[in-house]
C-alpha positions in Angstrom: 9.9 5.3 2.1 12.0 4.4 5.3 13.1 1.6 7.0 14.5 1.1 10.5 16.9 -1.7 11.3 17.7 -1.6 14.9 20.2 -4.4 14.8 22.4 -5.7 12.1 20.2 -9.1 11.8 16.7 -9.4 12.9 13.3 -7.7 12.8 13.0 -4.2 10.9 10.1 -2.0 10.4 9.3 1.0 7.8 6.8 2.7 5.7 5.8 4.1 2.4 3.9 7.1 1.8 3.0 8.4 -1.8 0.2 8.7 -4.3 -1.4 5.6 -5.9 -3.2 5.5 -9.4 -6.2 3.2 -9.5 -6.6 1.8 -12.9 -9.5 -0.2 -14.6 -12.9 0.1 -15.5 -14.2 3.6 -15.6 -17.3 2.9 -13.5 -17.7 0.9 -10.1 -18.9 -2.7 -10.4 -22.8 -3.0 -11.5 -24.9 -3.4 -8.2 -28.4 -4.0 -7.7 -28.3 -1.1 -5.2 -29.5 1.8 -7.3 -27.1 4.1 -5.3 -24.0 2.6 -6.7 -25.1 2.1 -10.4 -23.0 3.9 -12.8 -20.9 5.5 -10.6 -17.5 6.8 -11.4 -14.5 4.8 -9.8 -12.0 7.0 -8.0 -8.7 7.7 -10.0 -6.5 7.1 -6.9 -5.5 8.8 -3.7 -2.7 8.9 -1.2 -1.5 5.8 0.5 0.5 4.5 3.3 2.1 1.1 3.3 3.5 -0.2 6.7 5.9 -3.0 6.8 7.4 -5.3 9.2 10.0 -7.9 8.5 13.1 -9.8 9.2 16.5 -9.3 7.4 20.0 -10.8 7.4 23.0 -9.7 5.4 21.6 -11.1 1.7 17.8 -11.1 2.4 14.7 -9.2 3.4 11.4 -11.2 4.4 8.2 -8.8 5.0 4.6 -8.4 5.4 3.0 -5.3 4.3 -0.5 -3.6 4.3 -1.3 -0.9 1.5 -4.0 1.4 2.2 -5.1 4.0 -0.4 -7.4 6.8 0.5 -9.8 7.4 -1.9 -12.0 10.4 -0.7 -13.5 12.5 -3.4 -12.9 15.6 -1.2 -8.8 14.8 -0.6 -9.8 14.1 3.1 -8.7 10.6 4.7 -11.8 10.8 6.8 -14.2 11.2 3.5 -13.8 8.1 1.8 -16.0 6.6 -0.8 -14.5 3.5 -1.5 -11.9 0.8 0.4 -8.7 0.2 -1.5 -6.4 -1.4 0.2 -4.0 -4.9 0.0 -2.1 -7.3 2.2 1.0 -8.5 0.8 4.1 -11.1 1.7 7.4 -10.8 -0.1 11.1 -10.7 -0.1 14.1 -9.0 -1.7 17.8 -9.7 -2.2 20.2 -7.0 -1.0 22.9 -6.4 -3.5 26.2 -6.1 -1.9 27.8 -2.8 -2.8 30.7 -2.9 0.1 32.2 -4.7 2.8 
């Protein structure tokens, strides 16, 4: 994970990279389309989560998008499922010094 804070107070941006695990049912939701009936769901995949926000000395307020690449061959261009989420949040900065 990295973040870039251009000024002491103001907007910032960053990103998080990693591997996400998808949990839940073993099969993809039942569908009337025979091509998707009884298809195993993916276990997870690499993800990227870009983030943009506003910060001051005590708080960060942000918007982020999380995209998990679920290709069964480990390739970003070969995705069988769409796994993503949009989020908003805030966090408190614990002061550790002056």
